Backbone as a ProteinNet text record, in pm:
[ID]
protein_1_A
[PRIMARY]
MNGASVDVIHAEDLYAFDAGIDFVVKPPAAAAAPINSTPAAPKAPALPKVKSTRIERAHRGGKTVTVVSFHNAPTEAALNAWLNMAKKTLGIGGSIEGENVVLQGDQTKRIDRCR
[TERTIARY]
-25277.9	-25282	-25365.6	-25490.9	-25591.6	-25544.5	-25489.9	-25441	-25319	-25265.3	-25168.3	-25037.4	-24949	-24805.1	-24693.8	-24618	-24514.9	-24385	-24271.8	-24171.9	-24118.9	-24080	-23998.6	-24089.8	-24102.6	-24182.1	-24079.5	-24060.8	-23966.7	-24070.4	-24029.7	-24093.6	-24117.6	-24027.1	-24059	-24153.4	-24204.9	-24336.4	-24458.3	-24475.5	-24598.5	-24628.8	-24774.2	-24820.8	-24937.5	-25015.4	-25114.7	-25142.3	-25221.9	-25273.9	-25410.4	-25508.5	-25642.8	-25663.7	-25791.2	-25829.9	-25843.4	-25898.3	-25929.4	-25808.1	-25741.1	-25634.9	-25523.2	-25411.2	-25296	-25199.4	-25189.6	-25081	-25155.1	-25117.5	-25122.2	-24981.1	-24963.7	-24817.4	-24835.1	-24755	-24742.6	-24717.4	-24801.7	-24786	-24620.3	-24584	-24449.7	-24434.3	-24299.6	-24247.4	-24254.1	-24250.5	-24221.1	-24079.5	-24035.5	-23907.7	-23783.6	-23693.5	-23591.9	-23472.6	-23381.3	-23246.1	-23209.9	-23114.3	-23080.1	-22961.3	-22953.6	-22844.6	-22713.8	-22660.1	-22529.3	-22508	-22601.4	-22557.6	-22527.4	-22403.5	-22378.3	-22373.8	-22403.9	-22429.9	-22322.7	-22382.9	-22304.4	-22204.5	-22062.5	-21957.1	-21969.3	-21932.7	-21942.8	-21833.5	-21869.1	-21743.1	-21634.8	-21551.4	-21403.2	-21408.2	-21316	-21303.8	-21210.1	-21237.6	-21128.5	-21023.7	-20893.9	-20780.6	-20754.3	-20663.3	-20625	-20498.4	-20485.3	-20356.6	-20257.6	-20126.6	-19982.2	-19959.9	-19932.2	-19871	-19742.4	-19669.1	-19517.9	-19460.2	-19353	-19270.9	-19126.8	-19108.5	-18951.7	-18928.5	-18773.8	-18710	-18685	-18709.8	-18684.8	-18608.4	-18501.4	-18433.6	-18443.3	-18424.5	-18470.5	-18566.7	-18519	-18620	-18671.8	-18592.9	-18647	-18548.7	-18454.1	-18365.7	-18268.6	-18236.3	-18144.6	-18226.8	-18313.3	-18418	-18448.4	-18434.6	-18494.4	-18647.9	-18728.7	-18857.5	-18910.7	-19000.5	-19060.7	-19184.3	-19230.3	-19327.6	-19383.6	-19508.2	-19616.6	-19724.3	-19720.5	-19824.4	-19930.6	-20047.5	-20156.9	-20235.1	-20327.6	-20383.3	-20503.6	-20566.8	-20670.4	-20729.5	-20614.5	-20658.8	-20751.5	-20729	-20808.4	-20871	-20967.2	-21023.7	-20943.5	-20977.6	-20939.5	-20919.8	-21038.3	-21054.2	-20995.1	-20980.2	-20898.3	-20763.1	-20722.7	-20543.6	-20519.5	-20609.6	-20625.1	-20611.6	-20695.3	-20713.7	-20590.3	-20537.6	-20393.5	-20273.7	-20275.4	-20177.6	-20179.7	-20289.5	-20301.8	-20265.9	-20301.5	-20255.5	-20102	-20035.1	-19895.9	-19829.7	-19862.1	-19791.7	-19784.1	-19890	-19907.7	-19842.4	-19863.4	-19781.5	-19614.5	-19588.9	-19437	-19378.4	-19437.1	-19408.6	-19335.1	-19376.8	-19297.7	-19424.9	-19347.2	-19450.9	-19501.9	-19548.7	-19614.3	-19704.4	-19734.7	-19831	-19872.9	-19995	-20035.8	-19981.7	-19952.5	-19923.4	-19980.7	-20120.8	-20158.8	-20229.6	-20174.7	-20257.2	-20143.5	-20049.5	-19952.7	-19930.5	-19880.7	-19847.9	-19715.6	-19648	-19496	-19461.6	-19388.1	-19361.1	-19220.7	-19173.8	-19049.1	-18949.1	-18832.2	-18721.5	-18737.4	-18627.7	-18644.3	-18697.3	-18849.8	-18952.5	-18961	-18886.5	-18918.3	-18916.6	-18839.3	-18831.1	-18937.8	-18968.5	-19094.2	-19226	-19242.7	-19355	-19456.6	-19399.4	-19483.1	-19583	-19532.8	-19636.6	-19766.7	-19767	-19899.9	-19967.1	-19916.4	-19985.6	-20119.4
21308.3	21166	21061.3	21091.2	21010.5	20960.4	21063.6	21038.6	20942.8	20861.6	20781.9	20883.9	20870.4	20915	20808.4	20860.7	20728.6	20814.8	20766.2	20835.7	20856.2	20739.2	20731.8	20640.8	20709	20631.1	20618.4	20512.7	20487.7	20487.5	20542.7	20561.4	20392.8	20322.8	20184.7	20104.5	20167.7	20118.8	20157	20266.4	20293.7	20230.8	20203.9	20164.9	20197.9	20276.6	20346.8	20475.5	20576.8	20678.7	20709.1	20752.5	20752.4	20936.4	20967.5	21122.7	21130.6	21019.8	21014.4	20969.2	20899.5	20836.3	20903.2	20956.8	21037.6	20896.2	20789.3	20671.1	20548.8	20420.4	20319.1	20237	20156.5	20111.6	19966.9	19913.4	19765.9	19695.4	19583.3	19479.8	19446.6	19409	19361.9	19228.3	19219.9	19115.4	18994.6	18884.7	18755.1	18793	18703.8	18716.7	18696.7	18791.8	18791.4	18757.8	18712.2	18683.4	18808.6	18771.3	18911.7	18967.7	19095.4	19196.8	19131.3	19078.5	19047.5	18900.1	18831.3	18688.4	18646.9	18569.2	18531.7	18400.7	18387.7	18256.3	18151.5	18029.6	17906.2	17869.7	17855.2	17827.9	17704.9	17674.8	17527.2	17428.8	17319.8	17234	17215.9	17215.7	17174.9	17060.5	17004.1	16886.2	16826.3	16684.2	16617.8	16610.4	16623.9	16657.9	16476.9	16480.3	16331.2	16295.9	16151.9	16109.6	16071	16125.7	16123.8	15958.3	15941.4	15805.4	15776.5	15862.2	15877.8	16031.1	16067.2	16171.1	16111.5	16201.9	16164.3	16305.4	16315.9	16391.8	16389.3	16496.8	16496.8	16612.8	16584.5	16716.7	16678.3	16579.6	16557.5	16636	16694.4	16771	16891.3	16931.1	17063.8	17165.6	17182.9	17286.6	17267.8	17161.6	17161.4	17172.1	17209.2	17249.5	17142.6	17118.8	17015.8	17032.6	16942	16943.8	16817.6	16843.1	16726.7	16688.2	16573	16509.5	16446.6	16464.2	16414.2	16328.2	16200.5	16096.9	16090.2	16028.2	16004.7	15894.6	15841.8	15728.8	15747.6	15653.9	15644	15768.4	15802.7	15929.3	16031.4	16133.3	16226.9	16334.4	16396.6	16471.3	16586.8	16666.1	16808.5	16897.9	16912.3	17023.8	16957.2	16821.3	16786	16824.8	16763.6	16842.8	16959.5	17050.1	17216.5	17242.1	17180.7	17200.2	17186.1	17056.1	17003.3	17085.6	17116.7	17219.5	17340.4	17404.3	17561.1	17526.8	17415.6	17420.2	17402.7	17298	17293.6	17437	17489.1	17590.7	17709.7	17724.7	17822.2	17772.7	17649.9	17574.2	17590.4	17561.7	17531.3	17683.2	17777.9	17900.7	17875.6	17777.5	17758.3	17742.4	17736.3	17735.6	17593.6	17562.7	17437.1	17442.4	17314.3	17317.5	17167.4	17152	17005.5	16966.4	16820.6	16782.1	16609.8	16615.7	16493.6	16467.7	16369.8	16294.6	16359.9	16418.2	16449.7	16604.8	16616.6	16755	16778	16896.4	16914.5	17040.4	17029.3	17142.7	17182.5	17293.2	17350.1	17317.3	17284.3	17253	17123.6	17055.8	16931.5	16948.4	16914	16920.8	16807.6	16680.6	16527.5	16563.2	16645	16630.1	16710.6	16847.8	16921.9	16881.4	16749.6	16716.2	16680.1	16631.4	16576.4	16680	16808.9	16904.9	16896	16873.2	16859.4	16751.4	16643.4	16517.4	16528.1
-12820.2	-12860.9	-12783.9	-12778.1	-12714.7	-12569.7	-12497.2	-12356.5	-12334.2	-12436.4	-12419.8	-12440.3	-12355	-12369.8	-12440.1	-12530.8	-12553.7	-12588.3	-12522	-12518.6	-12651.6	-12728.2	-12830	-12954.6	-13062.5	-13190.5	-13270.6	-13342	-13453.6	-13586.2	-13681.9	-13829.5	-13890	-13853.4	-13874.3	-13790.2	-13685	-13594	-13622.5	-13709.5	-13777.2	-13916.5	-13889.1	-14017.1	-14071.5	-13994.4	-14050.7	-13980.9	-14062.6	-14034.5	-14090.8	-13966.1	-13988.1	-13948.6	-14001.6	-13973.6	-13817.8	-13765.6	-13625.7	-13516.6	-13586.5	-13474.8	-13543.1	-13446.2	-13461.5	-13533.7	-13482.2	-13540.1	-13470	-13509.8	-13458	-13472.3	-13355.2	-13340.8	-13377.7	-13412.9	-13468.4	-13338.1	-13336.5	-13195.5	-13206.3	-13059.5	-13043.4	-13137.5	-13210.2	-13283	-13185.3	-13250	-13172.1	-13104.8	-13017.8	-12938.3	-13019.9	-13051	-13154.5	-13059.1	-13137.3	-13060.7	-13041	-12880.5	-12838.3	-12917	-12884.6	-12999.7	-12993.9	-12861.3	-12848	-12868.4	-12902.9	-12934.1	-13053.2	-13075	-13165.7	-13237.3	-13358.6	-13396.3	-13385	-13353.1	-13317.3	-13425.7	-13371.7	-13457.1	-13495	-13630.9	-13665.6	-13585.4	-13571	-13491.1	-13549.3	-13503.3	-13564.7	-13574.6	-13693.7	-13708.3	-13592.5	-13592.1	-13483.3	-13542.9	-13473.9	-13531.2	-13542.9	-13684.9	-13709	-13600.5	-13598.1	-13497.6	-13615.1	-13532.4	-13636.4	-13636.7	-13762.9	-13765.9	-13756	-13849.2	-13865.5	-13905.6	-13867.4	-13930	-13990.9	-14087.5	-14155.2	-14189.7	-14211.2	-14256	-14425.2	-14492	-14637.2	-14681	-14796.1	-14834.2	-14985.7	-15034.5	-15189.1	-15251.2	-15351.7	-15468.5	-15381.6	-15262.9	-15195.8	-15192.5	-15287.4	-15313.1	-15184	-15113.8	-15015.9	-14906.4	-14891.8	-14747.2	-14688.6	-14573.1	-14486.3	-14436.8	-14454.4	-14420.2	-14344	-14262	-14186.2	-14257.1	-14306.7	-14356.6	-14261.3	-14210.1	-14136.2	-14179.4	-14141.2	-14189.2	-14097.3	-14126	-14034.5	-14043.6	-13979.3	-13972.5	-14041.8	-14134.8	-14177.8	-14257.7	-14362.9	-14450.9	-14385.8	-14327.6	-14260	-14389	-14366.2	-14434.7	-14463.4	-14578	-14585.7	-14501.5	-14430.1	-14304.3	-14189.2	-14169.5	-14072.1	-14061.7	-14189.5	-14217.9	-14199.7	-14259.2	-14212.4	-14081.4	-13992.3	-13865.9	-13786.8	-13831.3	-13755	-13804	-13934.5	-13986	-13918.5	-13927.3	-13848.4	-13707.6	-13632	-13472.8	-13478.1	-13580	-13582.3	-13575.8	-13686.2	-13731.9	-13637.1	-13554.8	-13427.9	-13320.6	-13285.4	-13182.4	-13189.1	-13304.1	-13329.7	-13392.7	-13448.5	-13497.2	-13618.2	-13707.3	-13841	-13955.6	-14068.6	-14200.5	-14215.8	-14332.1	-14355.2	-14460.9	-14499.9	-14616.7	-14628.6	-14720.3	-14728.4	-14853.7	-14889.3	-14987.8	-15016.2	-15050.4	-15080.4	-14911.3	-14895.4	-14741.2	-14642.4	-14673.2	-14557.3	-14537.3	-14446.5	-14406.6	-14381.5	-14473.9	-14484	-14381.9	-14313	-14210.8	-14227.5	-14214.8	-14253.9	-14162.9	-14169.2	-14094.9	-14030.4	-13953.9	-13850	-13755	-13736.8	-13637.3	-13560.9	-13604.6	-13529.7	-13384	-13306.1	-13164	-13114.6	-13183.1	-13124.4	-13186.2	-13273.4	-13326.9	-13199.1	-13106.5	-13006	-12942.3	-12946.2	-12891.7	-12959.3	-13083.7	-13149.3	-13171.6	-13080.3	-13119.9	-12993.8
[MASK]
+++++++++++++++++++++++++++++++++++++++++++++++++++++++++++++++++++++++++++++++++++++++++++++++++++++++++++++++++++

């Protein structure tokens, strides 16, 4: 091999064969991202500010729910972020209805953990 010793040669590194040369190795590629690097995560939306909370039972099959309203009509992504945080923090279920978040049960005293 022309006097040079090579420990490991990968098939993808070879690109030409010639009668006088055993092989030609591609030049090293431009600096690639490290193998263990992860792509930057998108920024989470800012959590909206709670404006008011109220208890409702009407039209909910007798179940009590806490309806949380927010200042300045937050985006859908911000509502989802706040709802997921509240569900994990309080250990309850909930959903989004319009511009409000509906949490299962009477959470008026516990909602301060999510502000």
